[in-house]
All heavy atoms as a GROMACS GRO file, in nm:
protein
  623
    1MET      N    1   8.773  27.723  15.708
    1MET     CA    2   8.787  27.832  15.806
    1MET      C    3   8.904  27.802  15.895
    1MET      O    4   8.914  27.693  15.955
    1MET     CB    5   8.655  27.844  15.885
    1MET     CG    6   8.661  27.953  15.989
    1MET     SD    7   8.510  27.960  16.088
    1MET     CE    8   8.430  28.092  16.004
    2THR      N    9   8.994  27.894  15.907
    2THR     CA   10   9.111  27.872  15.993
    2THR      C   11   9.078  27.906  16.136
    2THR      O   12   8.977  27.969  16.166
    2THR     CB   13   9.228  27.961  15.946
    2THR    OG1   14   9.190  28.100  15.962
    2THR    CG2   15   9.267  27.932  15.803
    3GLU      N   16   9.162  27.864  16.223
    3GLU     CA   17   9.141  27.888  16.367
    3GLU      C   18   9.128  28.035  16.400
    3GLU      O   19   9.051  28.072  16.487
    3GLU     CB   20   9.256  27.824  16.445
    3GLU     CG   21   9.234  27.829  16.596
    3GLU     CD   22   9.344  27.768  16.673
    3GLU    OE1   23   9.419  27.686  16.618
    3GLU    OE2   24   9.358  27.802  16.790
    4GLU      N   25   9.201  28.119  16.331
    4GLU     CA   26   9.198  28.264  16.359
    4GLU      C   27   9.063  28.324  16.328
    4GLU      O   28   9.029  28.430  16.377
    4GLU     CB   29   9.307  28.337  16.278
    4GLU     CG   30   9.447  28.302  16.318
    4GLU     CD   31   9.496  28.172  16.252
    4GLU    OE1   32   9.439  28.132  16.146
    4GLU    OE2   33   9.590  28.114  16.304
    5ASN      N   34   8.985  28.261  16.242
    5ASN     CA   35   8.856  28.316  16.200
    5ASN      C   36   8.738  28.260  16.277
    5ASN      O   37   8.625  28.288  16.246
    5ASN     CB   38   8.838  28.298  16.051
    5ASN     CG   39   8.931  28.384  15.971
    5ASN    OD1   40   8.964  28.493  16.008
    5ASN    ND2   41   8.978  28.330  15.857
    6THR      N   42   8.768  28.183  16.380
    6THR     CA   43   8.659  28.124  16.457
    6THR      C   44   8.592  28.229  16.545
    6THR      O   45   8.654  28.332  16.580
    6THR     CB   46   8.712  28.011  16.550
    6THR    OG1   47   8.802  28.064  16.644
    6THR    CG2   48   8.777  27.903  16.468
    7PRO      N   49   8.466  28.208  16.580
    7PRO     CA   50   8.400  28.304  16.668
    7PRO      C   51   8.473  28.321  16.800
    7PRO      O   52   8.476  28.431  16.854
    7PRO     CB   53   8.262  28.239  16.688
    7PRO     CG   54   8.238  28.157  16.566
    7PRO     CD   55   8.378  28.106  16.528
    8ALA      N   56   8.542  28.218  16.851
    8ALA     CA   57   8.613  28.230  16.976
    8ALA      C   58   8.728  28.326  16.963
    8ALA      O   59   8.754  28.406  17.055
    8ALA     CB   60   8.664  28.092  17.020
    9ALA      N   61   8.798  28.324  16.849
    9ALA     CA   62   8.907  28.417  16.828
    9ALA      C   63   8.856  28.560  16.817
    9ALA      O   64   8.914  28.654  16.872
    9ALA     CB   65   8.985  28.378  16.703
   10ARG      N   66   8.746  28.576  16.747
   10ARG     CA   67   8.685  28.709  16.733
   10ARG      C   68   8.636  28.759  16.869
   10ARG      O   69   8.652  28.874  16.905
   10ARG     CB   70   8.568  28.705  16.634
   10ARG     CG   71   8.610  28.699  16.494
   10ARG     CD   72   8.491  28.699  16.402
   10ARG     NE   73   8.530  28.733  16.265
   10ARG     CZ   74   8.445  28.760  16.170
   10ARG    NH1   75   8.315  28.756  16.193
   10ARG    NH2   76   8.487  28.790  16.051
   11ARG      N   77   8.574  28.670  16.945
   11ARG     CA   78   8.522  28.706  17.078
   11ARG      C   79   8.635  28.756  17.166
   11ARG      O   80   8.619  28.853  17.242
   11ARG     CB   81   8.451  28.587  17.140
   11ARG     CG   82   8.390  28.617  17.275
   11ARG     CD   83   8.331  28.496  17.340
   11ARG     NE   84   8.259  28.406  17.250
   11ARG     CZ   85   8.133  28.419  17.218
   11ARG    NH1   86   8.061  28.520  17.266
   11ARG    NH2   87   8.073  28.333  17.139
   12LYS      N   88   8.750  28.692  17.159
   12LYS     CA   89   8.865  28.729  17.239
   12LYS      C   90   8.910  28.874  17.206
   12LYS      O   91   8.936  28.952  17.296
   12LYS     CB   92   8.981  28.629  17.210
   12LYS     CG   93   9.094  28.634  17.304
   12LYS     CD   94   9.188  28.517  17.267
   12LYS     CE   95   9.304  28.507  17.358
   12LYS     NZ   96   9.394  28.404  17.316
   13ILE      N   97   8.915  28.904  17.077
   13ILE     CA   98   8.954  29.039  17.034
   13ILE      C   99   8.850  29.141  17.079
   13ILE      O  100   8.884  29.246  17.131
   13ILE     CB  101   8.973  29.041  16.881
   13ILE    CG1  102   9.085  28.950  16.839
   13ILE    CG2  103   8.996  29.183  16.833
   13ILE    CD1  104   9.088  28.915  16.692
   14ILE      N  105   8.723  29.106  17.059
   14ILE     CA  106   8.615  29.200  17.098
   14ILE      C  107   8.619  29.222  17.249
   14ILE      O  108   8.599  29.334  17.292
   14ILE     CB  109   8.479  29.142  17.049
   14ILE    CG1  110   8.472  29.154  16.898
   14ILE    CG2  111   8.363  29.217  17.115
   14ILE    CD1  112   8.360  29.076  16.835
   15ASN      N  113   8.643  29.121  17.326
   15ASN     CA  114   8.647  29.135  17.470
   15ASN      C  115   8.761  29.227  17.512
   15ASN      O  116   8.746  29.310  17.606
   15ASN     CB  117   8.656  29.002  17.542
   15ASN     CG  118   8.525  28.930  17.544
   15ASN    OD1  119   8.419  28.990  17.534
   15ASN    ND2  120   8.530  28.797  17.560
   16ARG      N  121   8.872  29.221  17.444
   16ARG     CA  122   8.984  29.312  17.473
   16ARG      C  123   8.942  29.457  17.450
   16ARG      O  124   8.970  29.545  17.532
   16ARG     CB  125   9.106  29.281  17.386
   16ARG     CG  126   9.187  29.168  17.434
   16ARG     CD  127   9.330  29.162  17.379
   16ARG     NE  128   9.353  29.229  17.255
   16ARG     CZ  129   9.397  29.167  17.143
   16ARG    NH1  130   9.415  29.039  17.142
   16ARG    NH2  131   9.419  29.240  17.035
   17PHE      N  132   8.875  29.480  17.339
   17PHE     CA  133   8.830  29.615  17.307
   17PHE      C  134   8.717  29.660  17.404
   17PHE      O  135   8.710  29.775  17.440
   17PHE     CB  136   8.785  29.629  17.163
   17PHE     CG  137   8.902  29.643  17.068
   17PHE    CD1  138   8.945  29.535  16.991
   17PHE    CD2  139   8.967  29.762  17.056
   17PHE    CE1  140   9.053  29.547  16.905
   17PHE    CE2  141   9.078  29.776  16.971
   17PHE     CZ  142   9.120  29.670  16.896
   18LEU      N  143   8.632  29.566  17.444
   18LEU     CA  144   8.527  29.597  17.539
   18LEU      C  145   8.585  29.642  17.674
   18LEU      O  146   8.539  29.741  17.733
   18LEU     CB  147   8.436  29.476  17.559
   18LEU     CG  148   8.320  29.491  17.658
   18LEU    CD1  149   8.226  29.602  17.615
   18LEU    CD2  150   8.245  29.360  17.673
   19ILE      N  151   8.686  29.573  17.720
   19ILE     CA  152   8.753  29.610  17.845
   19ILE      C  153   8.812  29.752  17.832
   19ILE      O  154   8.796  29.834  17.920
   19ILE     CB  155   8.859  29.508  17.882
   19ILE    CG1  156   8.795  29.377  17.926
   19ILE    CG2  157   8.952  29.563  17.992
   19ILE    CD1  158   8.890  29.261  17.935
   20ARG      N  159   8.876  29.774  17.719
   20ARG     CA  160   8.936  29.907  17.696
   20ARG      C  161   8.827  30.016  17.690
   20ARG      O  162   8.844  30.124  17.748
   20ARG     CB  163   9.017  29.903  17.568
   20ARG     CG  164   9.091  30.029  17.536
   20ARG     CD  165   9.183  30.006  17.420
   20ARG     NE  166   9.206  30.134  17.355
   20ARG     CZ  167   9.257  30.147  17.236
   20ARG    NH1  168   9.290  30.041  17.167
   20ARG    NH2  169   9.275  30.265  17.182
   21LEU      N  170   8.719  29.986  17.621
   21LEU     CA  171   8.610  30.081  17.607
   21LEU      C  172   8.550  30.117  17.744
   21LEU      O  173   8.527  30.233  17.773
   21LEU     CB  174   8.501  30.025  17.515
   21LEU     CG  175   8.378  30.110  17.495
   21LEU    CD1  176   8.409  30.240  17.424
   21LEU    CD2  177   8.272  30.031  17.416
   22THR      N  178   8.528  30.017  17.826
   22THR     CA  179   8.464  30.046  17.957
   22THR      C  180   8.559  30.117  18.053
   22THR      O  181   8.515  30.185  18.145
   22THR     CB  182   8.407  29.917  18.023
   22THR    OG1  183   8.510  29.817  18.031
   22THR    CG2  184   8.288  29.865  17.943
   23LYS      N  185   8.690  30.100  18.032
   23LYS     CA  186   8.787  30.177  18.110
   23LYS      C  187   8.790  30.323  18.066
   23LYS      O  188   8.797  30.412  18.149
   23LYS     CB  189   8.927  30.115  18.097
   23LYS     CG  190   8.949  29.995  18.178
   23LYS     CD  191   9.090  29.942  18.164
   23LYS     CE  192   9.109  29.815  18.247
   23LYS     NZ  193   9.244  29.763  18.228
   24GLU      N  194   8.786  30.344  17.933
   24GLU     CA  195   8.792  30.477  17.880
   24GLU      C  196   8.658  30.552  17.897
   24GLU      O  197   8.657  30.677  17.909
   24GLU     CB  198   8.829  30.475  17.731
   24GLU     CG  199   8.971  30.429  17.706
   24GLU     CD  200   9.004  30.415  17.558
   24GLU    OE1  201   8.918  30.444  17.474
   24GLU    OE2  202   9.116  30.371  17.529
   25ALA      N  203   8.549  30.482  17.894
   25ALA     CA  204   8.415  30.546  17.903
   25ALA      C  205   8.326  30.457  17.988
   25ALA      O  206   8.245  30.378  17.939
   25ALA     CB  207   8.355  30.560  17.764
   26PRO      N  208   8.340  30.468  18.124
   26PRO     CA  209   8.265  30.381  18.213
   26PRO      C  210   8.113  30.384  18.193
   26PRO      O  211   8.046  30.287  18.219
   26PRO     CB  212   8.301  30.433  18.354
   26PRO     CG  213   8.428  30.508  18.336
   26PRO     CD  214   8.428  30.559  18.194
   27GLN      N  215   8.060  30.496  18.144
   27GLN     CA  216   7.915  30.506  18.124
   27GLN      C  217   7.867  30.408  18.016
   27GLN      O  218   7.748  30.376  18.007
   27GLN     CB  219   7.875  30.650  18.086
   27GLN     CG  220   7.914  30.694  17.947
   27GLN     CD  221   8.057  30.741  17.932
   27GLN    OE1  222   8.140  30.728  18.023
   27GLN    NE2  223   8.088  30.797  17.817
   28MET      N  224   7.958  30.355  17.932
   28MET     CA  225   7.919  30.262  17.828
   28MET      C  226   7.872  30.129  17.888
   28MET      O  227   7.805  30.050  17.819
   28MET     CB  228   8.037  30.235  17.733
   28MET     CG  229   8.072  30.354  17.644
   28MET     SD  230   7.937  30.401  17.535
   28MET     CE  231   7.948  30.276  17.410
   29TYR      N  232   7.901  30.103  18.016
   29TYR     CA  233   7.853  29.983  18.081
   29TYR      C  234   7.700  29.975  18.072
   29TYR      O  235   7.645  29.866  18.064
   29TYR     CB  236   7.901  29.983  18.226
   29TYR     CG  237   7.858  29.859  18.303
   29TYR    CD1  238   7.933  29.741  18.291
   29TYR    CD2  239   7.748  29.862  18.383
   29TYR    CE1  240   7.893  29.628  18.362
   29TYR    CE2  241   7.707  29.749  18.452
   29TYR     CZ  242   7.779  29.630  18.441
   29TYR     OH  243   7.743  29.517  18.509
   30TYR      N  244   7.635  30.090  18.075
   30TYR     CA  245   7.490  30.093  18.078
   30TYR      C  246   7.430  30.119  17.937
   30TYR      O  247   7.309  30.126  17.926
   30TYR     CB  248   7.443  30.204  18.170
   30TYR     CG  249   7.487  30.179  18.315
   30TYR    CD1  250   7.596  30.247  18.365
   30TYR    CD2  251   7.429  30.079  18.393
   30TYR    CE1  252   7.642  30.222  18.495
   30TYR    CE2  253   7.472  30.055  18.524
   30TYR     CZ  254   7.578  30.127  18.572
   30TYR     OH  255   7.624  30.100  18.701
   31ALA      N  256   7.515  30.129  17.836
   31ALA     CA  257   7.465  30.159  17.699
   31ALA      C  258   7.406  30.035  17.634
   31ALA      O  259   7.438  29.922  17.672
   31ALA     CB  260   7.581  30.210  17.615
   32PRO      N  261   7.318  30.056  17.539
   32PRO     CA  262   7.263  29.941  17.463
   32PRO      C  263   7.371  29.864  17.389
   32PRO      O  264   7.472  29.922  17.349
   32PRO     CB  265   7.164  30.006  17.365
   32PRO     CG  266   7.142  30.143  17.414
   32PRO     CD  267   7.263  30.181  17.493
   33THR      N  268   7.348  29.736  17.371
   33THR     CA  269   7.448  29.652  17.302
   33THR      C  270   7.479  29.706  17.162
   33THR      O  271   7.594  29.704  17.121
   33THR     CB  272   7.393  29.507  17.290
   33THR    OG1  273   7.363  29.460  17.422
   33THR    CG2  274   7.496  29.414  17.229
   34SER      N  275   7.382  29.762  17.095
   34SER     CA  276   7.402  29.812  16.957
   34SER      C  277   7.502  29.931  16.963
   34SER      O  278   7.589  29.942  16.878
   34SER     CB  279   7.273  29.859  16.895
   34SER     OG  280   7.209  29.955  16.973
   35GLU      N  281   7.494  30.016  17.062
   35GLU     CA  282   7.583  30.130  17.076
   35GLU      C  283   7.726  30.083  17.113
   35GLU      O  284   7.824  30.133  17.057
   35GLU     CB  285   7.532  30.224  17.182
   35GLU     CG  286   7.613  30.355  17.192
   35GLU     CD  287   7.555  30.451  17.292
   35GLU    OE1  288   7.435  30.439  17.327
   35GLU    OE2  289   7.630  30.535  17.341
   36ILE      N  290   7.735  29.984  17.198
   36ILE     CA  291   7.864  29.929  17.233
   36ILE      C  292   7.928  29.863  17.114
   36ILE      O  293   8.047  29.882  17.087
   36ILE     CB  294   7.850  29.827  17.349
   36ILE    CG1  295   7.804  29.902  17.479
   36ILE    CG2  296   7.979  29.752  17.376
   36ILE    CD1  297   7.760  29.810  17.590
   37ALA      N  298   7.848  29.789  17.036
   37ALA     CA  299   7.900  29.723  16.915
   37ALA      C  300   7.953  29.825  16.815
   37ALA      O  301   8.061  29.805  16.756
   37ALA     CB  302   7.792  29.635  16.849
   38ARG      N  303   7.883  29.936  16.797
   38ARG     CA  304   7.930  30.043  16.707
   38ARG      C  305   8.062  30.101  16.756
   38ARG      O  306   8.155  30.125  16.678
   38ARG     CB  307   7.826  30.155  16.695
   38ARG     CG  308   7.718  30.126  16.597
   38ARG     CD  309   7.635  30.250  16.564
   38ARG     NE  310   7.574  30.313  16.681
   38ARG     CZ  311   7.460  30.277  16.738
   38ARG    NH1  312   7.392  30.178  16.682
   38ARG    NH2  313   7.410  30.336  16.843
   39SER      N  314   8.072  30.123  16.885
   39SER     CA  315   8.194  30.180  16.942
   39SER      C  316   8.312  30.084  16.926
   39SER      O  317   8.421  30.125  16.891
   39SER     CB  318   8.174  30.214  17.092
   39SER     OG  319   8.079  30.314  17.106
   40ILE      N  320   8.286  29.955  16.951
   40ILE     CA  321   8.394  29.854  16.935
   40ILE      C  322   8.435  29.843  16.789
   40ILE      O  323   8.554  29.836  16.758
   40ILE     CB  324   8.350  29.720  16.993
   40ILE    CG1  325   8.342  29.732  17.147
   40ILE    CG2  326   8.446  29.608  16.952
   40ILE    CD1  327   8.287  29.607  17.216
   41HIS      N  328   8.340  29.846  16.699
   41HIS     CA  329   8.368  29.839  16.555
   41HIS      C  330   8.460  29.957  16.516
   41HIS      O  331   8.559  29.939  16.444
   41HIS     CB  332   8.237  29.842  16.474
   41HIS     CG  333   8.256  29.823  16.331
   41HIS    ND1  334   8.267  29.925  16.239
   41HIS    CD2  335   8.268  29.704  16.258
   41HIS    CE1  336   8.282  29.874  16.119
   41HIS    NE2  337   8.283  29.741  16.126
   42THR      N  338   8.428  30.075  16.563
   42THR     CA  339   8.510  30.194  16.535
   42THR      C  340   8.651  30.175  16.593
   42THR      O  341   8.751  30.204  16.527
   42THR     CB  342   8.444  30.319  16.595
   42THR    OG1  343   8.314  30.335  16.535
   42THR    CG2  344   8.530  30.442  16.565
   43MET      N  345   8.659  30.126  16.718
   43MET     CA  346   8.789  30.107  16.780
   43MET      C  347   8.873  30.003  16.703
   43MET      O  348   8.994  30.024  16.682
   43MET     CB  349   8.771  30.056  16.922
   43MET     CG  350   8.719  30.162  17.017
   43MET     SD  351   8.684  30.095  17.183
   43MET     CE  352   8.853  30.086  17.247
   44ILE      N  353   8.809  29.897  16.656
   44ILE     CA  354   8.881  29.796  16.580
   44ILE      C  355   8.936  29.858  16.451
   44ILE      O  356   9.055  29.838  16.416
   44ILE     CB  357   8.791  29.674  16.546
   44ILE    CG1  358   8.766  29.594  16.675
   44ILE    CG2  359   8.854  29.587  16.439
   44ILE    CD1  360   8.660  29.484  16.660
   45LYS      N  361   8.854  29.933  16.382
   45LYS     CA  362   8.899  29.994  16.256
   45LYS      C  363   9.012  30.096  16.279
   45LYS      O  364   9.101  30.106  16.196
   45LYS     CB  365   8.779  30.061  16.183
   45LYS     CG  366   8.672  29.965  16.141
   45LYS     CD  367   8.730  29.856  16.056
   45LYS     CE  368   8.622  29.750  16.024
   45LYS     NZ  369   8.674  29.628  15.965
   46GLU      N  370   9.005  30.169  16.387
   46GLU     CA  371   9.106  30.269  16.418
   46GLU      C  372   9.237  30.208  16.466
   46GLU      O  373   9.342  30.270  16.459
   46GLU     CB  374   9.057  30.367  16.523
   46GLU     CG  375   8.947  30.459  16.474
   46GLU     CD  376   8.888  30.549  16.580
   46GLU    OE1  377   8.918  30.527  16.699
   46GLU    OE2  378   8.807  30.636  16.544
   47ASN      N  379   9.230  30.087  16.523
   47ASN     CA  380   9.349  30.025  16.584
   47ASN      C  381   9.391  29.896  16.514
   47ASN      O  382   9.462  29.813  16.572
   47ASN     CB  383   9.320  29.996  16.731
   47ASN     CG  384   9.302  30.124  16.810
   47ASN    OD1  385   9.397  30.191  16.840
   47ASN    ND2  386   9.178  30.155  16.840
   48THR      N  387   9.348  29.876  16.392
   48THR     CA  388   9.381  29.755  16.318
   48THR      C  389   9.535  29.732  16.315
   48THR      O  390   9.579  29.618  16.329
   48THR     CB  391   9.325  29.758  16.176
   48THR    OG1  392   9.183  29.770  16.188
   48THR    CG2  393   9.357  29.633  16.098
   49ASN      N  394   9.608  29.839  16.299
   49ASN     CA  395   9.754  29.826  16.285
   49ASN      C  396   9.820  29.774  16.414
   49ASN      O  397   9.935  29.730  16.414
   49ASN     CB  398   9.818  29.954  16.241
   49ASN     CG  399   9.793  30.069  16.336
   49ASN    OD1  400   9.693  30.067  16.413
   49ASN    ND2  401   9.877  30.171  16.331
   50ARG      N  402   9.750  29.777  16.524
   50ARG     CA  403   9.801  29.731  16.653
   50ARG      C  404   9.773  29.583  16.677
   50ARG      O  405   9.821  29.525  16.773
   50ARG     CB  406   9.746  29.815  16.770
   50ARG     CG  407   9.792  29.956  16.763
   50ARG     CD  408   9.744  30.033  16.880
   50ARG     NE  409   9.788  30.172  16.870
   50ARG     CZ  410   9.752  30.266  16.952
   50ARG    NH1  411   9.664  30.241  17.048
   50ARG    NH2  412   9.795  30.388  16.936
   51LEU      N  413   9.693  29.524  16.591
   51LEU     CA  414   9.661  29.380  16.602
   51LEU      C  415   9.764  29.297  16.525
   51LEU      O  416   9.828  29.347  16.434
   51LEU     CB  417   9.522  29.356  16.544
   51LEU     CG  418   9.406  29.427  16.609
   51LEU    CD1  419   9.277  29.406  16.530
   51LEU    CD2  420   9.385  29.384  16.750
   52THR      N  421   9.778  29.174  16.566
   52THR     CA  422   9.864  29.081  16.492
   52THR      C  423   9.804  29.057  16.353
   52THR      O  424   9.686  29.084  16.331
   52THR     CB  425   9.883  28.948  16.564
   52THR    OG1  426   9.758  28.879  16.565
   52THR    CG2  427   9.935  28.967  16.706
   53VAL      N  428   9.883  29.004  16.264
   53VAL     CA  429   9.834  28.975  16.129
   53VAL      C  430   9.715  28.877  16.134
   53VAL      O  431   9.618  28.895  16.065
   53VAL     CB  432   9.949  28.917  16.042
   53VAL    CG1  433   9.897  28.871  15.906
   53VAL    CG2  434  10.058  29.017  16.030
   54GLU      N  435   9.722  28.777  16.222
   54GLU     CA  436   9.616  28.679  16.236
   54GLU      C  437   9.487  28.749  16.288
   54GLU      O  438   9.376  28.722  16.239
   54GLU     CB  439   9.655  28.565  16.327
   54GLU     CG  440   9.765  28.477  16.275
   54GLU     CD  441   9.906  28.533  16.300
   54GLU    OE1  442   9.919  28.624  16.384
   54GLU    OE2  443   9.999  28.488  16.237
   55GLU      N  444   9.504  28.835  16.386
   55GLU     CA  445   9.389  28.906  16.441
   55GLU      C  446   9.332  29.002  16.337
   55GLU      O  447   9.208  29.014  16.327
   55GLU     CB  448   9.431  28.988  16.567
   55GLU     CG  449   9.461  28.901  16.685
   55GLU     CD  450   9.518  28.977  16.803
   55GLU    OE1  451   9.581  29.083  16.780
   55GLU    OE2  452   9.500  28.932  16.917
   56GLN      N  453   9.415  29.067  16.262
   56GLN     CA  454   9.366  29.154  16.155
   56GLN      C  455   9.280  29.077  16.055
   56GLN      O  456   9.174  29.123  16.013
   56GLN     CB  457   9.484  29.222  16.082
   56GLN     CG  458   9.553  29.327  16.160
   56GLN     CD  459   9.671  29.388  16.088
   56GLN    OE1  460   9.679  29.382  15.966
   56GLN    NE2  461   9.765  29.445  16.164
   57ALA      N  462   9.328  28.957  16.016
   57ALA     CA  463   9.253  28.875  15.921
   57ALA      C  464   9.119  28.833  15.981
   57ALA      O  465   9.019  28.829  15.909
   57ALA     CB  466   9.337  28.755  15.886
   58SER      N  467   9.117  28.809  16.110
   58SER     CA  468   8.998  28.764  16.179
   58SER      C  469   8.887  28.870  16.182
   58SER      O  470   8.772  28.840  16.169
   58SER     CB  471   9.031  28.722  16.319
   58SER     OG  472   8.917  28.676  16.389
   59VAL      N  473   8.926  28.997  16.199
   59VAL     CA  474   8.828  29.101  16.214
   59VAL      C  475   8.821  29.199  16.095
   59VAL      O  476   8.751  29.299  16.099
   59VAL     CB  477   8.851  29.184  16.343
   59VAL    CG1  478   8.829  29.099  16.465
   59VAL    CG2  479   8.986  29.252  16.347
   60ARG      N  480   8.895  29.168  15.990
   60ARG     CA  481   8.898  29.258  15.875
   60ARG      C  482   8.761  29.294  15.823
   60ARG      O  483   8.733  29.409  15.793
   60ARG     CB  484   8.982  29.195  15.762
   60ARG     CG  485   8.995  29.283  15.637
   60ARG     CD  486   9.089  29.232  15.537
   60ARG     NE  487   9.228  29.245  15.590
   60ARG     CZ  488   9.311  29.143  15.607
   60ARG    NH1  489   9.278  29.019  15.573
   60ARG    NH2  490   9.431  29.163  15.655
   61LYS      N  491   8.671  29.196  15.808
   61LYS     CA  492   8.542  29.222  15.749
   61LYS      C  493   8.428  29.206  15.852
   61LYS      O  494   8.313  29.188  15.814
   61LYS     CB  495   8.519  29.128  15.632
   61LYS     CG  496   8.613  29.153  15.516
   61LYS     CD  497   8.587  29.059  15.401
   61LYS     CE  498   8.685  29.085  15.289
   61LYS     NZ  499   8.660  28.992  15.178
   62ILE      N  500   8.461  29.217  15.980
   62ILE     CA  501   8.359  29.199  16.081
   62ILE      C  502   8.260  29.319  16.075
   62ILE      O  503   8.299  29.429  16.054
   62ILE     CB  504   8.422  29.186  16.222
   62ILE    CG1  505   8.318  29.128  16.319
   62ILE    CG2  506   8.482  29.316  16.270
   62ILE    CD1  507   8.378  29.078  16.448
   63THR      N  508   8.134  29.286  16.095
   63THR     CA  509   8.034  29.390  16.089
   63THR      C  510   7.986  29.426  16.232
   63THR      O  511   8.010  29.351  16.326
   63THR     CB  512   7.910  29.342  16.009
   63THR    OG1  513   7.848  29.233  16.079
   63THR    CG2  514   7.950  29.300  15.867
   64ILE      N  515   7.916  29.535  16.242
   64ILE     CA  516   7.861  29.578  16.370
   64ILE      C  517   7.764  29.474  16.418
   64ILE      O  518   7.760  29.438  16.539
   64ILE     CB  519   7.793  29.719  16.357
   64ILE    CG1  520   7.899  29.823  16.326
   64ILE    CG2  521   7.716  29.754  16.484
   64ILE    CD1  522   7.846  29.959  16.285
   65GLU      N  523   7.688  29.417  16.329
   65GLU     CA  524   7.587  29.314  16.367
   65GLU      C  525   7.656  29.190  16.420
   65GLU      O  526   7.606  29.127  16.514
   65GLU     CB  527   7.498  29.279  16.246
   65GLU     CG  528   7.407  29.390  16.202
   65GLU     CD  529   7.476  29.501  16.123
   65GLU    OE1  530   7.587  29.479  16.071
   65GLU    OE2  531   7.416  29.608  16.108
   66GLU      N  532   7.771  29.151  16.363
   66GLU     CA  533   7.842  29.033  16.411
   66GLU      C  534   7.898  29.062  16.551
   66GLU      O  535   7.895  28.973  16.639
   66GLU     CB  536   7.957  28.998  16.316
   66GLU     CG  537   7.908  28.939  16.187
   66GLU     CD  538   8.018  28.922  16.081
   66GLU    OE1  539   8.110  29.008  16.076
   66GLU    OE2  540   8.014  28.823  16.009
   67ILE      N  541   7.947  29.182  16.572
   67ILE     CA  542   7.999  29.222  16.704
   67ILE      C  543   7.885  29.215  16.806
   67ILE      O  544   7.902  29.162  16.916
   67ILE     CB  545   8.068  29.357  16.702
   67ILE    CG1  546   8.190  29.354  16.617
   67ILE    CG2  547   8.098  29.405  16.844
   67ILE    CD1  548   8.253  29.491  16.588
   68GLU      N  549   7.772  29.270  16.767
   68GLU     CA  550   7.656  29.272  16.856
   68GLU      C  551   7.614  29.127  16.893
   68GLU      O  552   7.585  29.100  17.011
   68GLU     CB  553   7.542  29.343  16.787
   68GLU     CG  554   7.431  29.380  16.879
   68GLU     CD  555   7.325  29.469  16.813
   68GLU    OE1  556   7.354  29.529  16.709
   68GLU    OE2  557   7.217  29.480  16.867
   69ALA      N  558   7.616  29.040  16.795
   69ALA     CA  559   7.579  28.901  16.823
   69ALA      C  560   7.681  28.833  16.918
   69ALA      O  561   7.642  28.764  17.010
   69ALA     CB  562   7.572  28.824  16.689
   70LEU      N  563   7.807  28.859  16.896
   70LEU     CA  564   7.911  28.801  16.983
   70LEU      C  565   7.900  28.857  17.126
   70LEU      O  566   7.927  28.787  17.221
   70LEU     CB  567   8.051  28.825  16.925
   70LEU     CG  568   8.083  28.740  16.800
   70LEU    CD1  569   8.214  28.786  16.737
   70LEU    CD2  570   8.092  28.592  16.841
   71LEU      N  571   7.865  28.983  17.138
   71LEU     CA  572   7.847  29.043  17.268
   71LEU      C  573   7.727  28.983  17.341
   71LEU      O  574   7.725  28.975  17.463
   71LEU     CB  575   7.830  29.192  17.259
   71LEU     CG  576   7.952  29.276  17.225
   71LEU    CD1  577   7.910  29.420  17.192
   71LEU    CD2  578   8.057  29.270  17.332
   72GLY      N  579   7.630  28.939  17.262
   72GLY     CA  580   7.505  28.887  17.321
   72GLY      C  581   7.512  28.745  17.370
   72GLY      O  582   7.428  28.699  17.446
   73PHE      N  583   7.612  28.670  17.325
   73PHE     CA  584   7.625  28.530  17.363
   73PHE      C  585   7.743  28.512  17.458
   73PHE      O  586   7.845  28.575  17.444
   73PHE     CB  587   7.650  28.441  17.241
   73PHE     CG  588   7.528  28.434  17.151
   73PHE    CD1  589   7.524  28.506  17.035
   73PHE    CD2  590   7.419  28.357  17.186
   73PHE    CE1  591   7.413  28.501  16.950
   73PHE    CE2  592   7.308  28.352  17.105
   73PHE     CZ  593   7.303  28.424  16.988
   74HIS      N  594   7.719  28.428  17.559
   74HIS     CA  595   7.822  28.406  17.660
   74HIS      C  596   7.873  28.263  17.648
   74HIS      O  597   7.795  28.167  17.635
   74HIS     CB  598   7.769  28.426  17.804
   74HIS     CG  599   7.717  28.565  17.821
   74HIS    ND1  600   7.800  28.674  17.843
   74HIS    CD2  601   7.591  28.617  17.823
   74HIS    CE1  602   7.730  28.782  17.856
   74HIS    NE2  603   7.603  28.751  17.846
   75GLU      N  604   8.004  28.245  17.653
   75GLU     CA  605   8.063  28.113  17.654
   75GLU      C  606   8.054  28.057  17.793
   75GLU      O  607   8.062  28.127  17.890
   75GLU     CB  608   8.212  28.118  17.612
   75GLU     CG  609   8.232  28.124  17.463
   75GLU     CD  610   8.377  28.104  17.429
   75GLU    OE1  611   8.433  28.001  17.469
   75GLU    OE2  612   8.434  28.194  17.365
   76ARG      N  613   8.040  27.930  17.802
   76ARG     CA  614   8.034  27.862  17.933
   76ARG      C  615   8.159  27.785  17.954
   76ARG      O  616   8.224  27.740  17.876
   76ARG     CB  617   7.912  27.772  17.942
   76ARG     CG  618   7.789  27.860  17.926
   76ARG     CD  619   7.672  27.788  17.990
   76ARG     NE  620   7.554  27.862  17.962
   76ARG     CZ  621   7.491  27.933  18.055
   76ARG    NH1  622   7.530  27.932  18.177
   76ARG    NH2  623   7.381  27.998  18.021
   0.00000   0.00000   0.00000
């Protein structure tokens, strides 16, 4: 597994989309994690061409469930 495919790299990408999502739709702050994960998954798929090649490789096959899991865990 390369560094780009680590959970930390994925978490970084997901957090960027999460920030964007909450700016565009502030009501999502109160939405269930599963709904937020679906929205982020859609955003990633729609904006893949805006990611670097390494980031694209990292999230190419990411699932909604994986996004939900990453949203549920906090790094310390």
